KOLTOR-790938 format. One record per residue (C-alpha): x, y, z. Coordinates in steps of 0.02 Angstrom, whole numbers. Layout:
BEGIN
u, v, w
X, Y, Z $
...
***
This chain:
BEGIN
u, v, w
-5, 12, -6 $
55, 170, -40 $
-53, 279, -68 $
33, 452, -105 $
163, 467, -233 $
210, 642, -228 $
144, 795, -223 $
138, 951, -349 $
159, 1130, -277 $
40, 1250, -252 $
116, 1362, -365 $
96, 1248, -531 $
-69, 1280, -508 $
-77, 1472, -490 $
-50, 1474, -671 $
97, 1372, -777 $
-1, 1193, -765 $
-154, 1311, -864 $
-35, 1417, -974 $
44, 1250, -1031 $
-98, 1181, -1079 $
-167, 1299, -1170 $
17, 1266, -1272 $
-31, 1102, -1286 $
-195, 1112, -1350 $
-162, 1266, -1487 $
-16, 1149, -1535 $
-126, 969, -1545 $
-277, 1045, -1636 $
-171, 1170, -1762 $
-103, 991, -1807 $
-275, 897, -1810 $
-326, 1025, -1922 $
-179, 993, -2039 $
-198, 837, -2025 $
-415, 831, -2074 $
-456, 1000, -2086 $
-608, 1087, -2027 $
-680, 897, -2012 $
-759, 842, -1867 $
-615, 737, -1805 $
-510, 906, -1772 $
-693, 988, -1699 $
-736, 855, -1584 $
-539, 898, -1490 $
-615, 1053, -1434 $
-734, 1007, -1303 $
-587, 884, -1240 $
-497, 1029, -1241 $
-632, 1159, -1140 $
-646, 1016, -1022 $
-449, 948, -973 $
-454, 1177, -971 $
-588, 1206, -822 $
-550, 1048, -718 $
-358, 1136, -707 $
-437, 1311, -677 $
-588, 1249, -571 $
-563, 1075, -493 $
-386, 1017, -445 $
-353, 1185, -339 $
-509, 1114, -251 $
-431, 950, -247 $
-259, 1024, -167 $
-237, 980, 26 $
-189, 1059, 176 $
-21, 1063, 286 $
87, 1110, 425 $
166, 1286, 379 $
368, 1239, 423 $
399, 1440, 460 $
263, 1433, 590 $
232, 1245, 630 $
86, 1322, 780 $
23, 1440, 670 $
-124, 1397, 527 $
-118, 1288, 395 $
-62, 1305, 206 $
-88, 1251, 45 $
34, 1127, 8 $
-5, 1076, -182 $
-117, 908, -256 $
-57, 736, -200 $
-39, 607, -336 $
-97, 428, -266 $
-56, 286, -340 $
-239, 251, -332 $
-253, 366, -469 $
-83, 332, -583 $
-182, 125, -587 $
-315, 197, -651 $
-233, 312, -796 $
-123, 170, -830 $
-305, 49, -831 $
-373, 184, -958 $
-242, 190, -1058 $
-205, 28, -1057 $
-376, -24, -1098 $
-423, 77, -1253 $
-232, 39, -1318 $
-307, -134, -1336 $
-463, -91, -1433 $
-355, 42, -1565 $
-266, -94, -1591 $
-425, -182, -1660 $
-516, -38, -1717 $
-471, -52, -1907 $
-575, -242, -1909 $
-716, -155, -1896 $
-681, -29, -1999 $
-653, 117, -1837 $
-523, 226, -1844 $
-402, 290, -1701 $
-482, 449, -1683 $
-657, 378, -1664 $
-594, 290, -1525 $
-538, 379, -1445 $
-653, 538, -1438 $
-795, 391, -1381 $
-645, 337, -1234 $
-674, 526, -1185 $
-833, 514, -1173 $
-840, 363, -1079 $
-709, 382, -970 $
-786, 566, -887 $
-974, 505, -894 $
-883, 322, -808 $
-764, 420, -670 $
-921, 535, -665 $
-1070, 371, -615 $
-928, 306, -517 $
-896, 442, -407 $
-1101, 465, -376 $
-1114, 288, -331 $
-981, 290, -191 $
-1036, 447, -138 $
-1227, 355, -113 $
-1163, 214, -62 $
-1066, 287, 92 $
-1189, 438, 117 $
-1217, 383, 295 $
-1033, 397, 321 $
-1057, 554, 223 $
-1214, 623, 323 $
-1160, 554, 485 $
-1007, 661, 485 $
-1120, 799, 468 $
-1106, 848, 284 $
-1204, 984, 183 $
-1269, 963, 17 $
-1138, 1048, -71 $
-994, 937, 35 $
-1102, 793, -32 $
-1060, 892, -211 $
-890, 928, -179 $
-848, 729, -122 $
-922, 694, -278 $
-762, 765, -359 $
-637, 715, -248 $
-569, 578, -284 $
-377, 604, -218 $
-399, 454, -82 $
-504, 328, -202 $
-681, 297, -202 $
-753, 232, -365 $
-888, 83, -376 $
-845, -5, -523 $
-1026, -47, -563 $
-1039, 149, -562 $
-927, 194, -677 $
-978, 49, -801 $
-1160, 109, -805 $
-1086, 269, -869 $
-980, 223, -969 $
-1111, 119, -1060 $
-1255, 251, -1065 $
-1120, 378, -1097 $
-1056, 239, -1253 $
-1233, 213, -1308 $
-1267, 413, -1350 $
-1117, 414, -1427 $
-1127, 270, -1560 $
-1297, 326, -1586 $
-1274, 497, -1605 $
-1133, 452, -1740 $
-1211, 340, -1807 $
-1102, 203, -1781 $
-1096, -17, -1754 $
-1178, -49, -1594 $
-1141, -205, -1547 $
-962, -231, -1636 $
-880, -65, -1566 $
-961, -124, -1368 $
-879, -316, -1438 $
-698, -204, -1486 $
-710, -137, -1294 $
-720, -288, -1201 $
-579, -364, -1181 $
-490, -178, -1156 $
-629, -127, -1024 $
-577, -304, -911 $
-382, -264, -928 $
-424, -73, -869 $
-507, -181, -715 $
-365, -280, -672 $
-256, -164, -683 $
-401, -17, -587 $
-397, -169, -437 $
-194, -151, -421 $
-239, 45, -390 $
-372, -13, -249 $
-241, -122, -188 $
-119, 50, -187 $
-249, 140, -101 $
-300, 0, 21 $
-498, -12, -7 $
-601, -131, -78 $
-555, -244, 65 $
-563, -425, 107 $
-610, -479, 272 $
-516, -564, 418 $
-423, -700, 380 $
-416, -855, 476 $
-380, -963, 375 $
-218, -1040, 298 $
-222, -948, 124 $
-154, -808, 77 $
-173, -649, 166 $
-119, -462, 190 $
-107, -356, 323 $
-96, -137, 287 $
-32, -13, 383 $
-116, 114, 509 $
-207, 233, 427 $
-281, 160, 290 $
-480, 65, 263 $
-433, -106, 346 $
-336, -30, 501 $
-459, 104, 527 $
-603, -17, 512 $
-540, -159, 619 $
-503, -4, 760 $
-696, 45, 764 $
-762, -120, 772 $
-627, -179, 902 $
-531, -310, 805 $
-360, -253, 857 $
-396, -255, 1025 $
-462, -438, 1035 $
-633, -421, 1006 $
-737, -539, 875 $
-905, -437, 855 $
-1057, -417, 786 $
-1171, -255, 743 $
-1282, -195, 844 $
-1455, -176, 741 $
-1562, -87, 908 $
-1561, 92, 818 $
-1586, 163, 1005 $
-1446, 94, 1055 $
-1296, 212, 1090 $
-1187, 53, 1064 $
-1135, 23, 889 $
-1066, -170, 925 $
-1115, -301, 1023 $
-940, -421, 1074 $
-964, -616, 1020 $
-808, -655, 1112 $
-638, -602, 1157 $
-445, -663, 1122 $
-382, -703, 1275 $
-231, -578, 1337 $
-287, -473, 1208 $
-310, -293, 1303 $
-497, -291, 1285 $
-482, -458, 1376 $
-359, -356, 1538 $
-479, -209, 1534 $
-641, -313, 1590 $
-715, -333, 1409 $
-841, -479, 1427 $
-943, -550, 1315 $
-1113, -492, 1264 $
-1044, -326, 1304 $
-1128, -186, 1162 $
-992, -59, 1158 $
-919, 53, 1056 $
-746, 150, 1015 $
-743, 328, 1027 $
-583, 423, 946 $
-566, 648, 879 $
-584, 625, 687 $
-399, 666, 718 $
-357, 486, 728 $
-359, 470, 549 $
-231, 597, 531 $
-56, 532, 510 $
98, 598, 637 $
286, 613, 582 $
428, 540, 695 $
579, 623, 672 $
661, 460, 598 $
539, 471, 451 $
393, 339, 530 $
223, 364, 537 $
138, 311, 695 $
-48, 372, 745 $
1, 477, 914 $
-166, 477, 988 $
-267, 375, 1130 $
-453, 285, 1103 $
-575, 260, 1246 $
-693, 85, 1232 $
-874, 126, 1318 $
-959, -13, 1361 $
-1139, -79, 1400 $
-1163, -243, 1507 $
-1308, -339, 1479 $
-1331, -376, 1651 $
-1345, -170, 1680 $
-1200, -154, 1770 $
-1081, -43, 1677 $
-905, -84, 1636 $
-791, 59, 1657 $
-710, 159, 1503 $
-539, 80, 1417 $
-410, 184, 1363 $
-283, 85, 1254 $
-135, 170, 1231 $
-43, 194, 1068 $
93, 54, 1119 $
-38, -67, 1115 $
-106, -78, 934 $
-30, -179, 828 $
81, -102, 692 $
-7, -190, 540 $
-189, -233, 561 $
-249, -398, 574 $
-244, -509, 411 $
-367, -490, 273 $
-417, -592, 133 $
-321, -486, -33 $
-482, -470, -134 $
-394, -308, -220 $
-257, -453, -290 $
-393, -601, -313 $
-505, -483, -425 $
-350, -401, -520 $
-311, -599, -597 $
-477, -620, -597 $
-510, -492, -729 $
-330, -492, -833 $
-415, -670, -843 $
-571, -626, -907 $
-489, -518, -1020 $
-369, -676, -1128 $
-553, -733, -1117 $
-642, -570, -1188 $
-465, -557, -1311 $
-463, -731, -1401 $
-682, -770, -1389 $
-678, -608, -1500 $
-599, -707, -1647 $
-697, -834, -1651 $
-881, -745, -1606 $
-1045, -792, -1720 $
-1130, -628, -1703 $
-1093, -464, -1673 $
-1129, -418, -1476 $
-1077, -596, -1408 $
-928, -534, -1300 $
-1000, -396, -1243 $
-1166, -485, -1178 $
-1020, -612, -1087 $
-920, -490, -1029 $
-1061, -447, -921 $
-1096, -599, -841 $
-950, -684, -811 $
-883, -513, -729 $
-1035, -529, -663 $
-1038, -681, -597 $
-865, -670, -519 $
-904, -482, -420 $
-1040, -583, -333 $
-941, -714, -268 $
-803, -615, -214 $
-920, -490, -107 $
-915, -655, 11 $
-766, -625, 64 $
-765, -425, 57 $
-840, -334, 212 $
-853, -144, 152 $
-1008, -147, 89 $
-1205, -177, 205 $
-1321, -293, 168 $
-1435, -203, 36 $
-1629, -207, 96 $
-1676, -367, 199 $
-1592, -497, 84 $
-1429, -499, 139 $
-1345, -443, 6 $
-1252, -298, -19 $
-1279, -193, -165 $
-1157, -223, -272 $
-1213, -434, -252 $
-1394, -381, -310 $
-1329, -245, -476 $
-1222, -415, -528 $
-1409, -538, -514 $
-1453, -371, -621 $
-1324, -350, -743 $
-1301, -594, -749 $
-1497, -533, -848 $
-1448, -431, -983 $
-1311, -520, -1002 $
-1405, -659, -1049 $
-1540, -533, -1131 $
-1401, -482, -1247 $
-1335, -659, -1262 $
-1501, -713, -1330 $
-1516, -564, -1445 $
-1349, -567, -1527 $
-1417, -748, -1565 $
-1600, -694, -1609 $
-1632, -810, -1786 $
-1626, -671, -1892 $
-1477, -619, -1840 $
-1348, -599, -1961 $
-1182, -683, -1940 $
-1009, -612, -1920 $
-917, -610, -2088 $
-729, -669, -2091 $
-609, -567, -2084 $
***
């Protein structure tokens, strides 16, 4: 895990970056004009150019982070710059790699690389927006619990510096944008869907490695003799285990009593753990309280990082005898999270294998639309099963199934329907290359 790779300093956003983009944009537009004249290929770059310029000027400065002023450590925080996250680097690599596959095969169905790039731009733009909106909706209880206003929720949609994209949101958004673009430009829908399907799977594979860098999309605690991974303090798995007591020896279930002030019920207590030494018992209802600053990492002079705060655990005995609050020093907290299933790696392997299947199936498909339908079916089956060892989502609609599992079922039905439609009796078979 390595969430932050480098920082782009604040002064870059005060003018140099926008000026550089304007120069690049004019140069690219001039090149397209010389190559294509005043045709659609040239003018299709204008919205891309404008969107990036607006993002540089209005969006990126908002995403800069603040920190301690080295000249006045006790004074107000200052703007440091834009953090370049490992998650974002892998996301860019996923996008480039996925559409590189599509561009490689585009001539086979009569499309140009410019057409694929234009299609990709709109699919990526709407897909990322859909992924982020889906994430904010999915985690709305967390945002609202922290007192976020409507404006802060809107800002959270564009703030992707810490990760937080939902694959199904990007898939749905990308599909909508793709269909709209192909219909508007009168391009073949089923053929193009088959073309980009392997690239979408490759993008998923690389994107999941970004999830590993960020620490999101993590699995549950792995007690079986299987591959596992641990995460450092401040990471999502570590903080989740801190919140539910797993780091101090508690196995707990969520307290579904909305009238209770305690979020968890202790199911078992590990012998010799901090929780056991402090007197917590099985059946106690408890919550772990710590200030919001527990999410901040404090760097020591030797360059190491640690959480420099205490946590307190308050419990309510079922027998009516209130247990005292428990204060656990940082020294008693483990340096890493408990081992969890490496779901990010499993998902990356699954998506890469899916890419290979789709890539080779494209050469033997009998009808247009089969490859894309197969992608929906196989990915959704894998995602449904992956949710069985992931714990970062809750059951929805009283079914015990996560929202991703519910969408997986819908996507499987959609994929089967598209496959049946592609193979309808009057469908024209794919002509030999």
